[in-house]
C-alpha positions as CSV (number, residue, x, y, z in Angstrom):
1,M,105.7,119.0,34.4
2,A,108.1,120.9,32.2
3,S,107.1,121.4,28.6
4,L,108.6,119.3,25.7
5,K,110.5,122.3,24.5
6,A,112.0,123.0,27.9
7,L,113.0,119.3,28.4
8,K,114.6,119.2,24.9
9,L,116.6,122.4,25.5
10,R,117.8,121.2,28.9
11,R,118.9,117.8,27.5
12,E,120.8,119.5,24.7
13,S,122.5,121.8,27.2
14,V,123.6,118.8,29.3
15,K,124.9,117.1,26.2
16,S,127.0,120.2,25.4
17,T,128.3,120.2,29.0
18,Q,129.2,116.6,28.7
19,K,131.3,117.2,25.6
20,I,133.2,119.9,27.4
21,T,133.9,117.8,30.5
22,K,135.0,114.9,28.4
23,A,137.4,117.1,26.4
24,M,138.7,118.6,29.7
25,K,139.3,115.1,31.0
26,M,141.3,114.1,27.9
27,V,143.4,117.3,28.1
28,A,144.1,116.7,31.8
29,A,145.1,113.1,31.2
30,A,147.6,114.3,28.5
31,K,149.0,117.0,30.8
32,L,149.2,114.6,33.7
33,R,151.7,112.3,32.0
34,R,154.1,115.2,31.5
35,A,153.5,116.7,35.0
36,Q,153.9,113.3,36.7
37,E,157.2,112.7,34.9
38,A,158.5,116.1,35.9
39,A,157.5,115.6,39.6
40,T,159.0,112.1,39.7
41,N,162.3,113.3,38.1
42,G,162.5,116.2,40.6
43,R,162.2,114.1,43.7
44,P,165.7,112.5,43.8
45,Y,167.5,115.8,43.6
46,A,165.4,117.4,46.3
47,E,165.7,114.4,48.6
48,R,169.4,114.1,48.0
49,L,169.9,117.8,48.8
50,E,167.9,117.2,52.0
51,R,170.3,114.5,53.0
52,V,173.4,116.6,52.3
53,V,171.9,119.5,54.3
54,A,171.0,117.1,57.1
55,S,174.5,115.7,57.2
56,L,176.1,119.2,57.4
57,A,173.6,120.4,59.9
58,S,174.2,117.5,62.2
59,R,178.0,118.2,62.1
60,L,177.6,121.9,62.8
61,G,174.6,121.9,65.2
62,G,173.8,125.4,66.4
63,G,177.3,126.8,66.8
64,A,178.3,130.4,66.3
65,G,178.7,131.7,62.7
66,V,176.0,129.3,61.4
67,S,173.7,130.7,58.8
68,P,170.3,132.0,60.1
69,L,168.6,129.7,57.7
70,L,169.9,126.9,59.9
71,A,170.1,128.4,63.3
72,G,166.9,130.4,63.0
73,T,166.2,133.8,64.5
74,G,166.2,132.6,68.1
75,K,162.4,133.2,68.3
76,D,159.3,131.2,67.4
77,Q,156.6,133.8,67.4
78,V,155.8,134.8,63.8
79,H,154.9,132.0,61.4
80,L,154.6,132.4,57.7
81,L,152.4,129.8,55.9
82,V,153.2,129.5,52.2
83,V,150.1,128.2,50.6
84,A,150.8,126.8,47.1
85,T,147.6,126.3,45.1
86,S,146.6,126.3,41.4
87,E,145.6,129.2,39.2
88,R,142.5,127.5,37.9
89,G,139.6,125.6,39.4
90,L,137.5,122.6,38.3
91,A,140.1,120.3,40.0
92,G,137.9,118.6,42.5
93,A,139.0,119.0,46.1
94,F,142.7,119.6,45.2
95,N,142.8,123.3,46.3
96,T,140.3,122.8,49.1
97,N,142.5,120.2,50.8
98,I,145.6,122.4,50.7
99,V,143.8,125.4,52.1
100,R,142.1,123.2,54.8
101,A,145.5,121.9,55.9
102,A,146.9,125.5,56.1
103,R,143.9,126.7,58.0
104,R,144.2,123.8,60.5
105,R,147.8,124.6,61.1
106,A,147.0,128.4,61.4
107,E,144.3,127.7,64.0
108,D,146.7,125.5,66.0
109,L,149.4,128.2,66.0
110,I,146.9,131.0,66.9
111,A,145.7,128.8,69.8
112,Q,149.3,128.7,71.0
113,G,149.5,132.5,70.9
114,K,151.6,132.7,67.8
115,T,151.3,135.3,65.0
116,V,150.3,133.8,61.7
117,K,150.9,135.3,58.2
118,F,150.1,133.9,54.8
119,F,152.1,133.9,51.5
120,L,149.7,132.9,48.8
121,A,151.4,131.2,45.8
122,G,148.4,130.6,43.6
123,K,145.1,132.2,42.8
124,K,142.9,129.6,44.5
125,G,144.5,130.3,47.8
126,R,142.9,133.7,47.9
127,V,139.9,132.3,49.7
128,L,142.1,132.9,52.8
129,R,141.7,136.6,52.3
130,R,138.1,136.4,53.6
131,L,139.2,134.4,56.7
132,Y,142.4,136.3,57.5
133,P,142.1,139.7,55.8
134,N,145.0,141.3,57.7
135,A,147.4,138.3,57.6
136,I,148.2,138.2,53.9
137,V,151.7,139.5,53.3
138,A,152.2,138.5,49.6
139,D,150.1,137.3,46.7
140,P,152.3,137.1,43.6
141,D,150.7,136.8,40.1
142,L,151.6,133.3,38.8
143,S,148.9,133.2,36.1
144,G,151.5,133.5,33.4
145,I,153.2,130.2,34.2
146,K,152.2,127.5,31.7
147,T,154.9,125.0,32.5
148,V,156.6,125.2,35.9
149,G,160.3,126.1,35.7
150,F,163.1,126.5,38.2
151,G,163.1,130.2,37.6
152,D,159.5,130.5,38.8
153,A,160.3,128.7,42.0
154,K,163.4,130.9,42.5
155,A,161.4,134.1,42.2
156,V,159.1,132.9,45.1
157,A,162.0,131.6,47.1
158,D,164.0,134.8,46.7
159,D,161.0,136.8,48.0
160,L,160.7,134.5,51.0
161,L,164.5,134.8,51.8
162,R,164.3,138.5,51.5
163,R,161.4,138.7,53.9
164,Y,163.2,136.4,56.3
165,A,166.4,138.5,56.2
166,A,164.3,141.6,56.9
167,G,162.9,139.9,60.0
168,E,159.3,139.7,58.9
169,F,158.9,136.1,60.2
170,D,160.7,133.5,62.3
171,V,159.4,130.2,60.7
172,A,158.1,129.5,57.2
173,E,156.0,126.4,56.4
174,L,155.1,125.3,52.9
175,F,151.8,123.7,52.1
176,Y,151.2,121.8,48.8
177,A,149.7,118.5,47.5
178,K,152.1,115.6,47.1
179,F,151.3,113.5,44.0
180,V,150.8,109.9,45.0
181,S,148.7,108.7,42.1
182,A,146.1,109.9,39.7
183,L,143.5,109.2,42.4
184,V,145.4,110.3,45.5
185,Q,146.9,113.7,46.2
186,E,148.1,114.1,49.8
187,P,148.2,117.6,51.4
188,V,151.7,118.2,52.9
189,G,153.0,120.8,55.4
190,Q,156.7,121.2,55.4
191,Q,158.9,123.6,57.3
192,I,161.4,125.2,54.9
193,I,162.8,128.1,57.0
194,P,164.8,127.6,59.1
195,V,166.2,124.3,58.0
196,S,167.7,122.0,60.6
197,A,168.5,118.3,61.0
198,A,165.3,117.9,63.0
199,T,163.0,119.4,60.3
200,V,164.5,117.4,57.4
201,N,162.8,114.1,56.5
202,P,163.8,111.8,59.4
203,Q,164.5,108.9,57.0
204,A,166.7,111.1,54.8
205,A,168.5,112.5,57.9
206,A,169.1,109.0,59.3
207,A,170.4,107.6,56.0
208,P,174.2,108.0,55.5
209,V,175.3,110.3,52.7
210,A,178.0,107.9,51.8
211,D,179.7,104.8,53.3
212,A,183.1,106.6,53.3
213,V,184.1,109.4,55.5
214,V,183.2,112.7,53.8
215,E,185.5,115.7,54.0
216,Y,184.2,119.0,52.8
217,E,186.2,121.7,51.1
218,P,185.6,124.5,51.5
219,S,184.3,124.4,55.1
220,E,180.9,123.2,56.1
221,E,179.9,126.8,56.9
222,E,180.7,128.0,53.4
223,I,179.0,125.1,51.8
224,L,175.9,125.7,53.9
225,D,175.8,129.4,53.0
226,E,175.5,128.3,49.4
227,L,173.3,125.2,49.9
228,L,170.7,126.5,52.3
229,P,169.2,129.2,50.0
230,R,169.3,126.7,47.2
231,N,167.6,124.2,49.3
232,V,164.7,126.6,49.9
233,T,164.4,127.1,46.2
234,V,164.5,123.4,45.5
235,Q,161.8,122.6,48.0
236,V,159.6,125.3,46.5
237,F,160.3,123.9,43.1
238,R,159.4,120.4,44.2
239,A,156.2,121.7,45.7
240,M,155.2,123.4,42.4
241,L,156.0,120.3,40.4
242,E,154.0,118.1,42.8
243,N,151.1,120.6,42.7
244,A,151.2,120.6,38.9
245,A,150.8,116.8,38.8
246,S,148.3,116.7,41.6
247,E,146.2,119.3,39.9
248,Q,145.9,117.5,36.6
249,G,145.2,114.2,38.4
250,S,142.4,115.7,40.5
251,R,141.0,117.6,37.4
252,M,141.0,114.4,35.4
253,N,139.0,112.5,38.1
254,A,136.6,115.5,38.6
255,M,135.9,115.7,34.9
256,E,135.4,112.0,34.6
257,N,132.8,112.1,37.4
258,A,131.2,115.1,35.8
259,T,131.0,113.3,32.4
260,R,129.4,110.3,34.1
261,N,126.9,112.4,36.0
262,A,126.0,114.3,32.8
263,G,125.3,110.9,31.1
264,D,123.0,109.9,33.9
265,M,121.2,113.2,33.7
266,I,120.8,112.8,30.0
267,K,119.2,109.4,30.5
268,R,116.7,110.8,33.0
269,L,115.8,113.8,30.9
270,S,115.3,111.5,27.9
271,I,112.9,109.4,29.9
272,Q,111.0,112.5,31.0
273,Y,110.9,113.8,27.5
274,N,109.6,110.5,26.0
275,R,107.0,110.3,28.7
276,A,105.9,113.8,28.2
277,R,105.8,113.3,24.4
278,Q,103.7,110.1,24.8
279,A,101.3,111.9,27.1
280,A,100.9,114.7,24.6
281,I,100.3,112.3,21.7
282,T,97.7,110.4,23.8
283,T,95.9,113.6,24.7
284,E,95.8,114.6,21.0
285,L,94.4,111.2,20.1
286,V,91.7,111.4,22.8
287,E,90.7,114.8,21.6
288,I,90.4,113.6,17.9
289,I,88.4,110.6,18.9
290,S,86.1,112.6,21.1
291,G,85.5,115.2,18.4
292,A,84.8,112.4,15.8
293,E,82.2,110.8,18.2
294,A,80.6,114.1,18.8
295,L,79.9,114.5,15.1
C-alpha cells in the first residue's frame, strides 16, 4: 500500500488537475456561444450560394467555355483531400473523427487505383504524415488564428485554386466537423472542386432559386467565373466556422467528463488515505499498549 505522504500528494495533484479541467470547461462554454452563433449565421449565405451555383450549373451543363471549376479537368485520377482540424488538442474525439473520415475516403480511393494527396489545414491533422508521408502537399501554419475570419479562409482557398489551375489535382474534397449541438459534431466530406449541380446539396439544387423566371446579366458564364472561386472560399470559410464551434463543444464535453472523473478519483484516494491513516494509528496504539504491558 502507498504511504500516507504519497497518497496525500497524489490527491492534491488530482485536485489541481480538476481545477484546471473545470476552468477549461468554463472557457470552452463561453467560446462555444460565440462560435455557435458565427457558424449558424454563416450557413444561410453558404447554402444560398450553393443554390445559385446549382441553378447556373444546371442551365449551362458541361458546354464549351465553362469554367474548369465547373467542368473539371476531364480526369478523375488525382484526389486532394483537404483535412480541416484544430490547432489544439484536449477536445475529445473531435480531431480523431475528422481524420478517420479522411482516412476512410483515402483508402477507398486508393483501392480504386486513384492517387491521393492531402492538404492539412490544422495542426492536429499532421498525424496523417505518419500514415501517408509522401502524400502531404501543403501544411499551412494556422496557429496565429484566434477568431476565424473570411481572410483566413480565402488564403487557404486561394492556395487550393492555384494548385488546381497548375494541374496538381483533379478533384478536391473538404473534411470537417459539422456542428449539430454541443454534444454532437458530425464529420462531413464535401467535394468543393470541381463544383457541379450533382455535387451541390441535392435539396439545395432541387429548390427553386425564385418563383419568377430569373434572367442573368451579365451572362451565366461571366457570373460563374466570379461566383465559382468565391463559392470555394465560402465553403472553406463555412468549414472553419463549423470546426470552431464543434471544437469548443467537444472540448467542453471532454473537460466536463475529466472533471467528473477527477472527482471520483479524489473520493477513492480520500478513502484510501483515511484507511491508511486509521491503520497507522491502530498500529501505533498497539505498539504503545504492548510496550506498557511489557513494563
